[in-house]
C-alpha positions as CSV (number, residue, x, y, z in Angstrom):
1,M,115.4,92.0,100.0
2,K,115.1,88.6,101.4
3,F,111.6,86.9,100.9
4,E,111.3,86.6,104.7
5,D,111.7,90.4,105.0
6,V,108.8,91.1,102.3
7,Q,106.7,88.5,104.2
8,R,107.2,90.5,107.5
9,L,106.8,93.6,106.2
10,T,103.5,93.0,104.3
11,D,102.2,91.1,107.6
12,A,102.8,93.9,109.5
13,W,100.9,96.4,107.4
14,Q,97.8,94.3,107.4
15,G,94.8,96.2,108.7
16,K,97.2,99.8,109.0
17,Q,94.7,102.6,108.9
18,I,95.7,104.9,106.1
19,G,93.9,108.4,105.1
20,V,94.1,109.7,101.9
21,V,92.9,113.3,101.4
22,G,93.0,114.8,97.9
23,D,91.3,115.1,94.4
24,L,89.3,112.0,93.7
25,M,88.4,111.3,90.0
26,L,86.5,108.5,88.1
27,D,88.5,106.9,85.3
28,R,86.5,105.6,82.1
29,Y,87.5,103.4,79.7
30,I,85.7,102.8,76.5
31,W,87.2,99.6,74.9
32,G,87.0,99.1,71.4
33,R,88.6,98.4,68.0
34,A,89.8,100.2,64.8
35,D,89.9,98.7,61.6
36,R,89.9,101.9,59.5
37,I,90.9,105.6,59.2
38,S,88.0,108.1,58.8
39,Q,87.2,109.9,55.8
40,E,86.8,113.2,57.4
41,A,90.3,113.3,59.1
42,P,93.4,111.1,59.4
43,I,92.1,109.5,62.4
44,P,91.2,105.8,63.6
45,V,87.5,105.2,63.6
46,V,86.9,103.1,66.9
47,K,84.1,100.8,67.1
48,A,83.1,101.1,70.5
49,G,82.6,97.8,72.7
50,K,82.4,97.7,76.5
51,T,82.6,100.6,78.9
52,T,84.2,100.2,82.3
53,T,84.8,102.5,85.3
54,R,87.5,102.7,88.2
55,P,88.2,104.6,90.9
56,G,91.1,107.5,89.7
57,G,93.2,109.9,91.3
58,A,93.4,110.0,95.1
59,A,90.6,106.9,94.5
60,N,93.0,104.7,93.1
61,V,95.5,105.5,96.1
62,L,92.6,104.1,98.1
63,H,92.3,101.1,95.7
64,N,95.9,100.1,96.1
65,L,95.9,100.2,100.0
66,K,92.9,98.2,100.0
67,T,94.2,95.5,97.7
68,L,97.5,95.7,99.6
69,G,95.3,94.6,102.7
70,A,95.2,98.1,104.3
71,T,92.2,100.0,106.1
72,P,91.9,103.0,103.9
73,R,90.0,106.1,104.7
74,T,88.9,108.6,102.4
75,Y,89.0,112.5,102.7
76,G,87.7,114.3,99.8
77,V,84.6,116.2,97.8
78,L,82.7,114.7,95.0
79,G,80.0,117.0,93.2
80,K,76.2,115.5,93.5
81,D,76.5,114.1,89.6
82,I,76.3,110.7,88.0
83,S,80.3,110.6,88.0
84,G,80.4,111.2,91.8
85,N,77.5,108.9,92.4
86,L,79.5,106.1,90.5
87,L,82.7,106.9,92.2
88,R,81.0,106.6,95.7
89,C,79.6,103.5,94.6
90,L,82.6,102.1,93.5
91,L,84.6,102.6,96.7
92,D,81.7,101.3,98.8
93,E,81.9,98.0,96.8
94,L,85.6,97.9,97.6
95,N,84.5,98.4,101.1
96,I,86.4,101.5,101.4
97,D,85.5,103.8,104.5
98,T,83.9,107.0,102.8
99,Q,82.6,108.7,106.0
100,G,84.9,111.6,105.2
101,L,83.6,112.0,101.6
102,L,81.7,114.9,101.2
103,D,79.4,116.1,98.3
104,D,79.3,119.5,96.9
105,P,76.2,120.2,94.5
106,D,78.1,123.1,92.9
107,R,81.3,121.0,92.4
108,I,82.2,118.5,89.3
109,T,83.5,115.3,90.0
110,P,86.5,115.1,87.5
111,E,86.1,112.4,85.0
112,K,89.0,111.2,82.7
113,T,87.4,109.3,79.7
114,R,90.0,107.0,77.7
115,I,89.3,105.4,74.5
116,L,91.1,102.4,73.3
117,A,91.6,100.6,70.2
118,G,92.8,97.0,71.6
119,S,95.1,98.1,74.2
120,Q,96.2,101.5,72.6
121,Q,94.8,104.7,73.9
122,V,93.5,106.8,71.0
123,V,92.4,109.8,73.0
124,R,91.3,111.3,76.6
125,L,88.8,113.5,77.2
126,D,88.9,115.2,80.8
127,N,85.5,116.6,82.1
128,E,86.6,118.7,85.4
129,R,86.0,122.2,86.5
130,I,88.8,123.6,88.8
131,E,87.3,125.4,91.5
132,P,88.7,126.0,95.3
133,L,86.7,124.6,98.0
134,Y,84.3,126.7,100.1
135,P,85.4,127.6,103.5
136,H,82.9,125.6,105.3
137,T,83.8,122.4,103.0
138,K,87.6,122.8,104.1
139,E,86.1,122.7,107.9
140,Q,84.4,119.8,107.4
141,L,87.2,117.9,105.7
142,L,89.3,119.2,108.5
143,A,87.0,118.2,111.2
144,A,86.6,114.5,109.6
145,I,90.3,114.2,109.6
146,Q,90.6,115.4,113.2
147,T,87.8,113.4,114.4
148,D,89.5,110.3,112.9
149,L,93.1,111.3,114.8
150,E,91.5,112.0,118.1
151,A,89.9,108.5,117.9
152,G,93.1,106.8,117.2
153,R,91.8,105.8,113.7
154,L,94.7,106.7,111.6
155,D,98.4,105.4,111.1
156,G,99.5,107.4,108.4
157,L,98.0,110.0,105.7
158,I,98.4,110.5,101.8
159,I,98.2,113.8,100.7
160,E,97.3,113.3,96.9
161,D,97.2,116.8,94.7
162,Y,95.9,116.7,90.9
163,A,95.6,120.3,91.0
164,K,91.7,119.8,90.9
165,G,91.0,122.3,93.5
166,T,90.7,120.3,96.6
167,L,94.1,121.3,98.2
168,D,95.7,124.6,98.9
169,I,98.3,125.5,100.9
170,G,96.7,126.7,103.7
171,L,94.6,123.5,104.2
172,V,97.8,121.4,103.7
173,E,99.7,123.0,106.3
174,T,96.6,122.6,109.0
175,I,96.4,119.0,107.9
176,L,100.2,118.6,108.7
177,Q,100.0,120.5,111.9
178,L,97.2,117.9,112.9
179,C,99.4,114.9,112.0
180,R,102.2,116.1,113.8
181,E,100.6,116.6,117.0
182,H,99.7,112.8,116.6
183,G,103.1,111.7,115.5
184,L,101.6,110.5,111.9
185,P,103.9,110.2,108.8
186,V,102.7,112.0,106.2
187,A,103.2,111.6,102.4
188,M,102.4,114.0,99.5
189,D,102.1,113.2,95.8
190,P,102.8,116.9,94.7
191,H,101.7,118.9,91.4
192,P,103.6,121.0,89.7
193,A,100.7,123.5,88.6
194,N,100.0,123.6,92.7
195,P,103.2,123.9,94.4
196,M,103.3,123.3,97.9
197,L,106.6,122.9,99.4
198,V,105.6,122.8,103.0
199,D,107.6,121.6,105.9
200,G,106.8,118.6,108.2
201,L,106.3,115.7,105.3
202,T,107.8,112.6,105.7
203,L,108.0,112.1,101.7
204,I,107.0,113.5,98.8
205,T,107.1,111.2,95.4
206,P,107.5,113.5,92.3
207,N,108.2,111.8,89.1
208,R,111.9,113.3,87.2
209,A,109.9,116.1,85.2
210,E,107.6,116.9,88.0
211,A,110.8,117.5,90.4
212,F,112.4,119.8,88.1
213,A,109.0,121.8,87.8
214,L,108.7,121.9,91.7
215,A,112.5,123.0,91.8
216,G,111.5,126.0,89.2
217,L,114.2,124.5,86.9
218,Y,114.0,123.3,83.1
219,H,113.8,119.6,82.8
220,S,117.0,118.0,81.2
221,E,118.1,114.7,79.8
222,A,118.7,111.8,82.6
223,K,122.3,110.6,83.0
224,S,123.6,107.7,84.4
225,P,124.3,107.0,86.7
226,I,122.3,109.0,89.6
227,T,125.8,110.0,91.2
228,E,126.6,112.1,88.0
229,D,123.4,113.4,86.7
230,D,124.3,116.8,88.2
231,A,120.8,118.2,87.2
232,L,118.9,116.0,89.0
233,L,121.4,116.4,92.0
234,D,120.8,120.1,92.1
235,V,117.0,119.8,91.7
236,V,117.1,117.1,94.8
237,Q,119.3,119.7,96.9
238,R,116.9,122.6,96.3
239,L,114.1,120.6,97.2
240,L,115.5,119.2,100.3
241,D,116.7,122.9,101.3
242,R,112.9,124.5,100.8
243,C,111.3,122.3,103.1
244,L,112.0,120.0,106.0
245,L,111.4,116.9,104.1
246,E,112.5,113.8,105.3
247,Q,112.5,111.5,102.3
248,L,112.3,112.2,98.6
249,L,111.7,109.7,96.2
250,I,111.8,110.6,92.3
251,T,110.4,108.1,90.0
252,L,112.1,107.6,86.9
253,G,110.2,105.8,84.7
254,G,112.1,102.8,82.7
255,D,114.9,103.6,85.0
256,G,113.2,102.7,88.2
257,M,113.2,105.3,91.1
258,A,116.1,107.2,93.1
259,L,115.7,107.7,97.0
260,F,117.5,110.9,98.6
261,R,117.7,111.6,102.2
262,R,119.6,114.9,103.6
263,G,123.0,113.7,104.7
264,E,122.6,110.1,102.9
265,A,124.0,108.9,99.8
266,P,121.2,108.5,96.9
267,L,119.8,105.1,96.4
268,H,118.8,104.0,92.8
269,V,116.4,101.4,92.6
270,P,116.5,99.9,89.1
271,T,113.3,98.8,87.5
272,V,112.1,95.5,88.0
273,A,109.1,95.7,85.5
274,R,109.0,93.0,82.7
275,E,106.5,94.9,80.2
276,V,105.0,98.1,80.3
277,F,101.8,98.5,79.0
278,D,100.4,101.4,80.6
279,V,101.9,103.7,83.3
280,S,98.8,105.3,84.5
281,G,98.4,105.2,88.3
282,A,101.6,104.0,88.8
283,G,102.6,106.8,90.9
284,D,99.5,106.2,92.9
285,T,100.7,102.4,93.6
286,V,104.1,104.0,94.5
287,I,102.9,106.2,97.3
288,A,100.3,103.9,98.8
289,S,102.9,100.8,98.9
290,Y,105.8,103.2,100.2
291,L,104.0,104.7,102.8
292,L,102.5,101.5,104.1
293,A,105.7,100.0,104.4
294,L,107.2,102.7,106.7
295,C,104.1,102.3,108.8
296,A,104.9,98.7,109.1
297,G,108.6,99.3,110.3
298,A,110.2,99.0,106.8
299,T,113.6,101.1,106.6
300,P,113.3,103.8,103.5
301,E,115.8,101.6,101.3
302,E,113.5,98.5,102.4
303,A,110.1,100.8,101.6
304,A,111.5,102.0,98.2
305,V,112.5,98.4,97.1
306,L,108.9,97.4,98.0
307,A,107.4,100.2,96.1
308,N,109.6,99.5,92.9
309,H,108.0,96.0,93.1
310,A,104.6,97.1,93.4
311,A,104.9,99.5,90.4
312,G,106.6,96.7,88.1
313,V,103.4,94.7,88.6
314,V,100.7,97.7,87.5
315,V,102.8,98.7,84.3
316,G,102.3,95.4,83.4
317,K,98.3,96.0,83.3
318,V,96.1,98.2,80.8
319,G,94.5,101.2,82.3
320,T,94.6,102.4,86.0
321,A,94.7,99.4,88.1
322,P,96.0,98.7,91.7
323,V,98.6,96.1,93.0
324,H,97.1,93.2,95.1
325,L,99.0,91.6,97.7
326,E,99.5,88.5,96.1
327,E,100.7,89.9,93.0
328,L,103.4,92.0,95.0
329,L,104.4,88.6,96.9
330,N,104.6,86.5,93.5
331,A,106.9,89.1,92.1
332,F,109.3,88.9,94.9
333,K,109.0,84.9,94.8
334,A,109.9,85.1,90.9
335,E,112.8,87.2,91.6
336,T,114.3,85.1,94.3
337,G,113.3,81.6,92.6
338,Q,111.0,80.7,95.4
339,E,107.9,78.8,94.7
């Protein structure tokens, strides 16, 4: 892409109102150093230093949308607990709209605690209880989305499923019906543990292993080029056949990503990451930047290139982190040799 096209699209998406519905989580990091091995077991002894917290899961998608210049809107459920209160405070500090964020005293806010020695993650502790939403909570969530749709406060919607209990197929189908009535593009980041291949999505963004799981096939080693990766092409065909889907974007780790559309040749976008420290949250960055680009008038090919560069920025950071607009523009400037 020419830098002028990138500038045009990023200018056009400023202020776009993008809703995010799904599993919001709190990411906690305990930063320390490890100088010795425990005498109790062959494990490192980490001397804890500072502790930081960041928006995780669907909340990280909101964070990415905000730092790229959009106006994100939140639809989800938190527990009335310390983690939930802290996550709500983090979103408020980022000036992210949380009117559609509900509290449920019977739920636990999912929290991932990562312990790091230097920049190396030693262990992750997940605190969660996976339970479906109460019927009245679903109704409140749908009412919040419908209110914003009818008021013209949404340009697009992202469904983020981490299989933590917020979403089920009935809720997703109702959300899609509401969005269709208002002509909104909808992207979904699906989870193999909660497969919901529903009709009417604009985009889904699984990674390679998730795509195989969603298609009900065993994962196999990647082959290059994409056009000769018969196993992956079989997965793609199955997914496109199972649901009325416009675009399928499969992230390929160090190999970048591939865009598939019915009746079109596959598009392989090689990675542009210079250094890879942590892939945590890279998928959140991809879906946020891709849908934002579509809402700004980008072609699917342009959206894929923008999302690939955005992911290339965040994998160079340690821990869950968003991409900022300036970082994205600088990545393209560096590629095109512009100052």
